[in-house]
C-alpha positions as semicolon CSV with decimal commas, in nm:
position;residue;x (nm);y (nm);z (nm)
1;M;11,892;9,355;0,485
2;E;12,134;9,599;0,651
3;K;12,496;9,570;0,561
4;L;12,768;9,671;0,732
5;T;13,162;9,673;0,659
6;L;13,390;9,602;0,949
7;D;13,720;9,507;1,063
8;L;13,733;9,199;1,315
9;T;13,959;9,183;1,608
10;R;13,910;8,847;1,823
11;F;13,712;8,524;1,865
12;A;13,440;8,473;2,055
13;N;13,269;8,132;2,207
14;G;13,070;8,006;1,958
15;G;13,286;8,009;1,670
16;W;13,203;8,380;1,599
17;A;13,472;8,663;1,469
18;V;13,403;8,967;1,671
19;G;13,386;9,340;1,538
20;R;13,264;9,656;1,621
21;A;12,966;9,833;1,474
22;S;13,004;10,271;1,435
23;R;12,703;10,220;1,688
24;K;12,969;10,059;1,946
25;R;12,761;9,755;1,962
26;T;12,953;9,422;1,944
27;V;12,903;9,263;1,616
28;F;12,918;8,860;1,575
29;V;13,035;8,732;1,215
30;P;13,024;8,336;1,141
31;Y;13,308;8,167;0,909
32;A;13,549;8,508;0,948
33;I;13,895;8,525;1,140
34;P;14,052;8,824;1,361
35;D;14,231;9,073;1,119
36;E;14,009;9,033;0,802
37;K;13,789;9,301;0,663
38;V;13,429;9,177;0,589
39;R;13,100;9,311;0,475
40;V;12,819;9,123;0,639
41;G;12,439;9,158;0,661
42;I;12,268;9,201;0,972
43;V;12,019;8,868;1,066
44;A;11,950;8,959;1,452
45;E;11,966;9,258;1,633
46;K;11,983;9,304;2,020
47;K;12,044;9,594;2,241
48;K;12,414;9,546;2,286
49;Y;12,500;9,267;1,986
50;L;12,418;9,226;1,622
51;Y;12,428;8,876;1,478
52;T;12,522;8,891;1,093
53;R;12,553;8,674;0,773
54;L;12,904;8,678;0,630
55;L;12,870;8,809;0,261
56;Q;13,239;8,895;0,128
57;V;13,562;8,866;0,241
58;L;13,751;9,208;0,183
59;K;14,078;9,144;0,339
60;A;14,130;8,784;0,403
61;S;14,353;8,647;0,663
62;P;14,686;8,469;0,551
63;D;14,508;8,193;0,777
64;R;14,203;8,152;0,544
65;V;14,211;7,813;0,338
66;E;13,946;7,674;0,114
67;P;13,709;7,448;0,305
68;R;13,710;7,067;0,205
69;C;13,340;7,009;0,245
70;P;13,090;7,139;-0,029
71;Y;12,808;7,179;0,247
72;F;13,051;7,403;0,464
73;G;12,853;7,695;0,572
74;V;12,524;7,519;0,493
75;C;12,471;7,241;0,734
76;G;12,631;7,367;1,045
77;G;12,824;7,097;1,159
78;C;13,164;7,277;1,080
79;H;13,255;7,585;1,177
80;F;13,639;7,636;1,124
81;Q;13,707;7,457;0,785
82;H;13,819;7,796;0,648
83;M;14,115;7,806;0,887
84;R;14,448;7,671;0,872
85;Y;14,443;7,402;1,145
86;E;14,729;7,544;1,343
87;R;14,492;7,876;1,392
88;Q;14,202;7,636;1,480
89;L;14,395;7,540;1,785
90;Q;14,522;7,903;1,845
91;A;14,145;8,003;1,855
92;K;14,033;7,760;2,098
93;R;14,278;7,860;2,353
94;E;14,214;8,245;2,289
95;V;13,846;8,175;2,355
96;T;13,962;7,949;2,672
97;L;14,127;8,278;2,805
98;D;13,879;8,486;2,719
99;Q;13,573;8,260;2,890
100;F;13,796;8,233;3,221
101;E;13,833;8,610;3,259
102;R;13,497;8,701;3,157
103;I;13,306;8,435;3,327
104;G;13,553;8,260;3,587
105;N;13,699;8,600;3,687
106;V;14,060;8,478;3,624
107;K;14,293;8,712;3,429
108;N;14,550;8,564;3,246
109;A;14,442;8,188;3,335
110;P;14,673;7,932;3,294
111;V;14,600;7,764;2,966
112;E;14,828;7,558;2,801
113;P;14,828;7,555;2,425
114;T;14,562;7,350;2,262
115;L;14,662;6,964;2,207
116;A;14,627;6,878;1,821
117;N;14,434;6,602;1,728
118;P;14,642;6,348;1,516
119;E;14,319;6,297;1,292
120;P;14,204;6,639;1,211
121;W;13,961;6,495;0,957
122;A;13,761;6,169;0,916
123;Y;13,736;6,111;1,288
124;R;13,379;6,094;1,391
125;W;13,267;5,735;1,447
126;E;12,875;5,853;1,478
127;I;12,668;6,064;1,299
128;A;12,331;6,171;1,358
129;L;12,088;6,228;1,065
130;S;11,727;6,325;1,007
131;P;11,458;6,292;0,720
132;T;11,436;6,534;0,479
133;K;11,122;6,653;0,306
134;E;11,224;6,426;-0,002
135;G;11,248;6,131;0,172
136;G;11,632;6,108;0,223
137;L;11,853;6,191;0,508
138;G;12,052;6,512;0,622
139;F;12,208;6,698;0,914
140;W;11,964;6,960;1,060
141;S;12,114;7,328;0,997
142;P;12,108;7,575;1,263
143;V;12,175;7,799;0,997
144;E;11,902;7,740;0,725
145;K;11,637;7,623;0,995
146;Q;11,601;7,300;0,812
147;V;11,733;6,931;0,749
148;I;12,024;6,980;0,444
149;P;12,033;6,633;0,232
150;I;12,406;6,569;0,243
151;E;12,610;6,270;0,036
152;S;12,955;6,346;0,231
153;C;13,091;6,467;0,548
154;A;13,437;6,564;0,576
155;I;13,479;6,460;0,938
156;A;13,310;6,119;0,954
157;R;13,475;5,814;0,905
158;P;13,448;5,687;0,564
159;E;13,247;5,348;0,652
160;L;12,958;5,591;0,783
161;L;12,936;5,754;0,455
162;E;12,942;5,397;0,240
163;L;12,667;5,283;0,503
164;L;12,465;5,615;0,425
165;Q;12,458;5,537;0,067
166;D;12,393;5,172;0,079
167;V;12,112;5,182;0,346
168;D;11,759;5,112;0,221
169;L;11,523;5,307;0,459
170;D;11,164;5,197;0,532
171;L;11,129;5,404;0,839
172;P;10,752;5,542;0,868
173;G;10,770;5,808;1,170
174;L;11,162;5,841;1,169
175;R;11,244;6,108;1,373
176;K;11,638;6,047;1,402
177;L;11,900;5,799;1,269
178;T;12,216;5,772;1,436
179;L;12,509;5,567;1,257
180;R;12,804;5,451;1,430
181;V;13,123;5,231;1,332
182;G;13,317;5,071;1,594
183;D;13,692;5,015;1,599
184;D;13,647;4,675;1,441
185;E;13,458;4,819;1,161
186;A;13,120;4,688;1,293
187;L;12,859;4,917;1,185
188;L;12,526;5,000;1,384
189;A;12,210;5,208;1,332
190;A;12,034;5,321;1,610
191;V;11,689;5,469;1,517
192;E;11,434;5,678;1,707
193;V;11,070;5,673;1,532
194;D;10,735;5,799;1,664
195;G;10,524;5,544;1,789
196;V;10,607;5,169;1,869
197;E;10,582;5,008;1,547
198;P;10,957;4,838;1,495
199;P;11,121;4,971;1,183
200;S;11,256;4,804;0,904
201;L;11,610;4,849;0,755
202;E;11,807;4,674;0,490
203;A;12,142;4,700;0,390
204;D;12,367;4,503;0,151
205;F;12,601;4,438;0,431
206;P;12,590;4,319;0,787
207;I;12,460;4,582;1,029
208;S;12,320;4,612;1,357
209;V;11,983;4,767;1,428
210;A;11,863;4,928;1,755
211;I;11,572;5,116;1,863
212;V;11,618;5,416;2,080
213;L;11,346;5,417;2,346
214;P;11,178;5,754;2,494
215;D;11,378;5,698;2,801
216;R;11,731;5,702;2,630
217;T;11,753;5,292;2,652
218;A;11,799;5,094;2,384
219;A;11,652;4,772;2,256
220;S;11,810;4,553;1,989
221;L;11,645;4,467;1,683
222;V;11,906;4,306;1,492
223;G;12,249;4,190;1,621
224;D;12,443;4,378;1,865
225;N;12,297;4,709;2,010
226;F;12,650;4,840;2,081
227;T;12,976;4,917;1,901
228;V;13,351;4,884;2,044
229;Q;13,583;5,162;2,040
230;A;13,924;5,152;2,135
231;V;14,124;5,412;2,362
232;K;14,488;5,343;2,400
233;G;14,435;4,977;2,320
234;R;14,187;4,921;2,561
235;D;13,846;4,828;2,419
236;F;13,525;5,007;2,558
237;R;13,151;4,865;2,458
238;V;12,933;5,183;2,405
239;S;12,547;5,127;2,357
240;P;12,314;5,402;2,177
241;G;12,249;5,666;2,421
242;C;12,560;5,661;2,582
243;V;12,799;5,953;2,548
244;F;13,162;5,863;2,423
245;A;13,421;6,089;2,292
246;P;13,360;6,210;1,913
247;S;13,738;6,100;1,845
248;P;13,867;5,800;2,026
249;V;14,239;5,915;1,941
250;G;14,159;6,240;2,085
251;M;13,999;6,068;2,396
252;G;14,334;5,916;2,436
253;L;14,483;6,271;2,505
254;V;14,215;6,339;2,766
255;V;14,319;6,014;2,923
256;D;14,696;6,114;2,952
257;T;14,594;6,469;3,051
258;V;14,405;6,335;3,341
259;L;14,643;6,066;3,433
260;R;14,908;6,357;3,440
261;G;14,718;6,592;3,666
262;A;14,601;6,315;3,902
263;A;14,986;6,208;3,911
264;L;14,862;5,861;4,112
265;T;15,104;5,692;4,318
266;G;14,925;5,386;4,378
267;Q;14,793;5,465;4,729
268;E;14,491;5,693;4,654
269;T;14,120;5,674;4,654
270;V;13,972;5,803;4,336
271;I;13,602;5,922;4,239
272;D;13,510;5,944;3,895
273;A;13,171;6,131;3,874
274;Y;12,966;6,098;3,559
275;S;13,199;5,816;3,449
276;G;13,010;5,714;3,140
277;V;13,115;5,355;2,988
278;G;13,453;5,375;3,220
279;A;13,671;5,525;2,974
280;L;13,845;5,736;3,242
281;T;13,786;5,466;3,536
282;A;13,959;5,186;3,360
283;F;14,305;5,382;3,312
284;L;14,270;5,527;3,679
285;A;14,207;5,217;3,791
286;E;14,563;5,103;3,702
287;Q;14,710;5,364;3,881
288;A;14,500;5,422;4,198
289;A;14,441;5,198;4,511
290;Q;14,062;5,231;4,450
291;V;13,812;5,415;4,225
292;I;13,461;5,464;4,275
293;A;13,244;5,529;3,962
294;I;12,938;5,709;3,973
295;E;12,707;5,701;3,655
296;Q;12,311;5,772;3,643
297;N;12,253;5,626;3,275
298;P;12,172;5,215;3,323
299;D;12,290;5,119;2,995
300;A;12,645;5,298;3,040
301;V;12,650;5,137;3,372
302;A;12,583;4,797;3,179
303;D;12,864;4,878;2,961
304;T;13,101;4,977;3,220
305;A;13,059;4,642;3,387
306;V;13,172;4,485;3,076
307;N;13,417;4,706;3,004
308;L;13,586;4,675;3,376
309;A;13,538;4,326;3,446
310;D;13,913;4,311;3,470
311;C;13,946;4,576;3,714
312;N;13,903;4,447;4,103
313;N;13,953;4,814;4,249
314;V;13,655;4,989;4,081
315;S;13,304;5,006;4,281
316;L;13,063;5,114;4,013
317;Y;12,754;5,301;4,176
318;E;12,429;5,392;3,956
319;G;12,249;5,719;4,040
320;T;12,328;6,077;4,012
321;V;12,624;6,232;4,151
322;E;12,366;6,403;4,390
323;E;12,227;6,102;4,527
324;I;12,540;5,889;4,569
325;L;12,794;6,105;4,705
326;P;12,627;6,186;5,036
327;V;12,602;5,808;5,096
328;L;12,983;5,736;5,054
329;D;13,176;5,670;5,363
330;I;13,530;5,757;5,259
331;T;13,827;5,979;5,209
332;C;13,871;6,104;4,859
333;D;14,198;6,207;4,759
334;I;14,135;6,288;4,399
335;L;13,777;6,352;4,222
336;V;13,746;6,344;3,849
337;A;13,444;6,528;3,731
338;N;13,313;6,494;3,383
339;P;12,975;6,640;3,373
340;P;12,757;6,698;3,060
341;K;12,781;7,031;2,919
342;T;12,522;7,240;3,152
343;G;12,808;7,155;3,427
344;L;12,808;7,092;3,789
345;S;12,480;7,145;3,964
346;R;12,485;7,370;4,304
347;E;12,423;7,052;4,501
348;A;12,664;6,855;4,282
349;T;12,914;7,127;4,375
350;Q;12,843;7,162;4,722
351;Q;12,889;6,788;4,796
352;I;13,206;6,784;4,599
353;L;13,353;7,049;4,812
354;A;13,233;6,865;5,122
355;L;13,461;6,573;5,035
356;R;13,752;6,807;5,045
357;P;13,948;6,614;4,797
358;S;14,322;6,734;4,742
359;R;14,284;6,780;4,396
360;I;13,966;6,810;4,142
361;I;14,019;6,730;3,775
362;Y;13,752;6,878;3,569
363;V;13,705;6,746;3,231
364;S;13,437;6,942;3,021
365;S;13,315;6,977;2,685
366;D;13,181;7,352;2,739
367;V;13,419;7,605;2,836
368;A;13,162;7,874;2,948
369;T;13,029;7,621;3,238
370;M;13,381;7,486;3,328
371;A;13,468;7,857;3,355
372;R;13,158;7,928;3,577
373;D;13,213;7,606;3,795
374;G;13,577;7,687;3,840
375;R;13,478;8,015;3,995
376;K;13,293;7,847;4,243
377;L;13,595;7,609;4,324
378;N;13,843;7,923;4,345
379;R;13,619;8,095;4,595
380;A;13,617;7,767;4,806
381;G;13,989;7,769;4,857
382;Y;14,099;7,578;4,518
383;K;14,392;7,691;4,340
384;L;14,338;7,678;3,948
385;V;14,691;7,498;3,859
386;E;14,629;7,435;3,460
387;I;14,385;7,422;3,175
388;Q;14,448;7,161;2,886
389;P;14,239;7,256;2,582
390;I;14,219;6,952;2,377
391;D;14,095;6,938;2,035
392;L;13,845;6,642;2,031
393;R;13,642;6,782;1,749
394;P;13,882;6,953;1,456
395;Q;13,710;7,195;1,226
396;T;13,426;7,316;1,489
397;Y;13,430;7,557;1,742
398;H;13,380;7,289;2,022
399;I;13,647;7,307;2,272
400;D;13,698;7,025;2,530
401;L;13,926;7,077;2,833
402;V;14,085;6,922;3,150
403;G;14,103;7,170;3,425
404;L;14,329;7,094;3,726
405;W;14,256;7,243;4,091
406;E;14,440;7,187;4,399
407;R;14,339;7,253;4,753
408;D;14,522;7,528;4,942
């Protein structure tokens, strides 16, 4: 392995600290901090880039701390445990500014300081595990290219770790086991297996078991096939295969930011595209005249119907945004888009722009695709007013954001 010594100058998207090699190539270093001097080994070489493994910190940053987790740097689930939390928040703002300049073509974008998560540890209500060669369970490590057996996790809720220790597995053909805990401490195990034989799972305490089918819908084997998550005092049913924020407390920050950007007066028609289980829809409905929610996952649509049973000003459509928007005969004042990490498709972008909402609020878990899509909005005559990074996933490089665009 060829080795290099270099000084690090900035963060890049993906959790990398960045330096320059003598050959003028950009060097990406994991688990490091700008202003550190490090010794690294080259693990992958591209024409303009070098990807490395951190071997030694020769000059440490004052922001460097001892990681809490014994698996840090091995399991691959966390990327920032070696940094003070305040520095993590700064890093996410720096990366957001960088991505909007490089991809979005916006210099000095209006990026606010990252909103801190009140629960930077033990916040995850869901963990996904894979079988190890030895018959246990662990996390798939992109670093080691294998499943790493684990007995603890610093960012998972304690109830999940207790469940992991006590569950007796008899799951032939197991591909994935997802453990969830609800706000009411109800426990759910969602299993994905090869073949059609129903699995067996035993525990010393009440637990619901669901099997996730190839089409991503879920069927209950034991008990309820959902958990209940609370956001700002309101309960939301979440079925397996449905996307929900990793930190319900952090999701409350997203809700607050979206509502602040929407500035609703009670007269507006709002479209909530990619509405999931209705977590944003519910709070928008409290302040808008009417809300149109669009979601393609049938389980999420079913959850939304339950979650929003008390909302009489919500119209719920099952289908893709590309299918539903063209058939809506409405005037849209505000459109909220919360697409998957891949961002908005070209067709979805065109249809959103055709509606000409006065405001577009973009909720994203991928800063690169948000910057890409934001560039299209800017070109179409919308002005970028604010980008608010929110730390839904402390100790990781992942950045969740809410962006506000207004029509010129």
